[in-house]
N, C-alpha and C positions, 0 to 999 in steps of 0.2 A: 354324323358330323365327324371329321377326322381329328386327330390329336392336335395338329397345328392350328386348327380353327377353334380350339376350346376357349370359351369366354373366361376361364379361370386365369389366363395369362394377364389380362388387364387388371383384374382384381389383385393379383399377387404383386404387380408393380406398384399399385396404389398403397397396399399395406406396407411395402418396403419404404415408400416415401414417407408415410405417416410415422413409422418407427424412426426413421432418420430425423424427422422434425422433432419428435419427442426427445431423442438423444441429444440433439443440438441444444434444445431448450434447457435440459437438465445441466449440460455442460456449461452453458452461459450462466445459469443461476449459481452453480457451484463456484465458478471462477469469480463471480461478483461477490459472493459471501466470503470467499477466501481473502480477496483484496480488502474488503471492509474490515475483516477481523485483523489483518495485518496493520491497516491504518489506525484502528482503534487501539491496538497494543502499542504502536509507536507513539501515539498521542499520550497514552497513560504513562509510558516511560519518560516522555519529555516533561510531563507535568510533575512527576516525582523528582526528576533531576532539578527542575526549576525550584521546587519547594525546598530541596536540600541546599541549593545555592543560596536561597533567601534566608534559610536558617543559619547558614554559616556566616552570611553577611551581618545578620542581626547579632550573632555572638561576637563577631569581630568589632562591631560598633560599640557593644557594651564594654569590651576590653579596652577599646580606644578611649571611651569616656573615663574609665578608671585610670588609665595611664595619664590622661590629661590632668585629672584631679591630683594624682601623685606628683606630676610635673609642677603644677602650681604650688603645691605644698613645699616641694623641694626648692623651688625658686624663692619662695618667701623665707625659707630657712636659710638659704644662701645669702639673701639680702640682709637678714637679721645678723648673721655671722659677720658679714662684711662691715655693717654699721658698728657692730661691737668692736671689731678689730681696728677700725679707723678712729673710733671715738674713745680710745683707751685713755684712761686717767692715770695719774701717777700710781694709784693703787693697783690698777690693772697691769701696769708694766712690771710690777713686782710679782705678779702672778703669771709667770711664763708658762707654767704647766697648763693652766686653763686656756691660754691662748693657743698653745700647741694642740690641745684637744679640740678646740674650735676649728683650727686649720685642718686637723685630721678628719673631723666630722664633715667639713666642707669638701674635702677631696673625696670622701666617701659618697657624699651626696652627688657630686659631679659624676662620679663613676656610675652610680646607680641611675642618674638621669640619662647618661649616655647609653647605658644598657636598655633602659626603658624606651629611649628613642629608637634604638636598633630593633627592639621587639615590635614597636609600633610600625616601623617601616616594613618589617617582615609580615606582620599581620595584614597591612594594606596590600602588600604584594600578593599574599595568599588569597585574599578576597578577590583581587583583580584577576588572578589566574583562575579561580573557581568560576567567576562570572564569565570569563572568556571561554573556558572549557564548556560551560553550560550552553553558551551561545553557539559554539561550534557544533556541539552535539545536536542542539535544536535545529540548526541549519541543515546539518547532514541528514537528520531524520526527516525533516520536511522535504528535502530534495528527494530522498528515497521514496517517500510516500507519493510525491508528484510523479516520479519516474514510474512507480508501480501502477499508478492510475493511468498514466499515458500508455504503458504497455498493455494494460487491461483493455483500454479503449481500442487500441490497434488490433488486439486479438479478437475482440467482439466484431469489429469491422471486417476482419479477414474471414471469420466464421460466417458472417452475414453474406459476404460475397460468395463463399463456397456453397452456402445454402441456396442462394439464388441460382447459381450455376447448376446445381443438382436438379432444382425444380425445372429449369429450362430444358435440361437434357432429358429429364423424365417426360415432360410434356411432348418434346420432339419425338421421343421413342414411342410414346402412346399414339401420337398422331400417325407416325409411320406404320405402327401395328394396325391401327384402324383402317388405314388405306389398304394395307396388304390383305387384311381379313375381308374387307369389302370386295376387293378384286377377286379374292379366292371364292367368296360366296357367289359373286356374279358368275364366275367360271363354273361353279358347281351347279348353279341354277340353269345355265346354258346347256351344260352337259346333261342335266336331268331332262330338260325339254327335248334335247336331241334323242336321248334314250327312249323317252315316252313316244315321240313321233315314230322312231324305228320300231318300237314294240307294236304300235298301232298299225303300221304298214305290214309288219310280219303277220299280225292276226288277220288283216284284210286279205293277204295273199294266201294264208292257210285256210281261210273259210271257203267251202265249196260254192260254186255258182248257184243262184236261186232256181234255175230251171232243173238242176239235178236233185233238188230237195223233194220235188213231187215224184 
């Protein structure tokens, strides 16, 4: 048998195809595990950010409750001071110093009330900004995870198409090689038959006639 007709050619092609299949399978699994790890990490980060936003909102609510309590106390104090100022008696008019102190205290209470109102608005604004930022981060993270999953699916589909193309090309090559080897084998068999017939004819011609053998 010649080197071109060696049966090892078909077996070598089959081994290369199996190696390619295993390589593609490993690549698909690694890509899937990588995407899952990225999605898990993004989800954990999102949960941590949401927990932080909820904690900040809880703290702001507590501060808001305290500011409202102080606001009520200052309002009551302002009402008390006003009633005291409007219901002055003759004796109270003589005590201008006390009235001035009450007015000063009222101004101080109003200033503090205005400051607390400003702090309340700032706290509400900070909470709104924190919640908004957390929502934006969550939306962006979710979008990134979806885009990553979509890219992974497209990659898998592309690799599947390439795999199918390689299988078809390998099968076509094997079929062509089988046809070629079959034709070559038929040719060798025909040549062998011709050589056998030629050798038989040559022996017949070289053999002496029977009447000379006696």
